N, C-alpha and C positions, 0 to 999 in steps of 0.2 A: 504494500500500500504506500509506503514511504517512497519507494522508487518511482511509482506511477505519479505520485504527488510532485516529486522533483522534476520528472520528465514533462509535466504539464505546465511548469513554470517558465518564465522568461529565461533564456540562456544566461549563465553567469550570475544568477540570482540565488543566493543561498537561503535555506530555510532552517530555522532552529529546531532542535529536538522538541522543545515545548510547543512550538507552532504546529508541527506535524502531529504530535500526540494529542493536542486539543482538537484538531480538525477531525480526528478519527476516534476520539475517546479511547486512546491507548494509554496505559500507565507510562509515565515519562521514563521510569527506570528500565522498564522492559524495552521500550523503543531505543533508549540510549545504547543498550547492549547490542541490539540488532544493527543499529547504524554503525557501531564500532566494528562489528564483524564485516559489514559491507565495505567499510573503509579499509580494513586490513586486507581484504580481498582485492583492493584496488578499484572497486566499483564506485566509490564515493571519495570525495576529498572534503576535508574539514577546514574551516577557516575560523580563527580566533578573533575576538574583538566584538565591538558593538554591532556590526553588520555581519557577524560571523554566522556559522551554521554549516550545513552540509549541502553539497551539490553533486550532480553526476560528474564523474571524472572523465567521461567521454560521451559522445552522442548516444541518446537513448536507443537509436536503431542498432547500435553495435553492442548492446548489452542484452544477452539472452536471458530468458526467464530461468533456464537451467543454471546459468551462472549465479543468479541471485539465490535460488533455492540451495545450491551447493555451498555458497558462501555462508548461509545461515545454518543449514542443517547438516552439511557434509554430503558425501556421495549419495546419490539417489539409489534407493534399494527397494525391492518389492518383497524380498524374502529375508529371513534371518541369515540364511546361508549365502555365501558369496561364490562367485565363479571360482572354481578350483579349491574351494574349502571343503575338504572331504572329512572333516571332523564330526559331522552329523552321523548318528547311527543309521539313519535312513538314506544316506547319500546314494548308495548303489541301487536302492529299490525305489527311490523317489520318482513318481511319474508326473509331478507337476512342476518340478524345478526348471527344466528346460523351456517348457511353454511360458512359464512366468518370466523367465529371463528374456525371452523374445518380446513379450509384451512390454517389459521394462525398457528394453532397447528402443521400441517404437515410441514409448512415452518420452524418453530422454531425447530422442531425435526430434520429436515435435516441440518439446520445450526449448531445445537448442535452436530450432529454426524460428521461434517466436521471440520477439524482442519487447523490451519495455516500451518502446515507441508504439508497438502494436496495442499494448494495453492503454497507453495514454491517448491513442486515437479513438478508443471506444467512447461511446456516450457516457457521460457521468464521470469525466476525468477529475472533477472536483467533488469533494464530499458534499452531500445534499445541503447541510446548513450553510456552507461557504458559498455554494452555487446560488442559493436563494438570496444570500446577503449581497452578492455581486449583482444579481439580477435586479434586486430591489434598488440598489444604488443607480443602476443604469436607467431603470424605470423612473426614478426620482429625477434624474438629470433630464430625461426626455420630457417629463411633465413640466419642469421648470423652464425649459427652453421654449 
């Protein structure tokens, strides 16, 4: 949600953790940890100071959804076992492992081909309360004109 929020903003305009947390009703502490992971993965940059905050480190079209998920949660997995992990007692008899891995690979491929820009282009790029607020200001300006 934070990545989509940042992608929908003007380029080079940072957003604070508190701003994003309030927009989506997310606990600030939780969001701060998520944003730090995204920054460590090189997907966000942070700026200190009065106009500081986070912004995308590169264009939203070059950041895949898979990269974001992996930065936060680690490698994408469908099963507790991983490819080549034969420590499971059922490994040699398992009849769902290979089909599930193929499904996982298709999911990862789709997430890798989809970007944050794709999400930001969707209707509702701003959270509802913020969108209503912006719309209300525009309508007020139109009425005053």
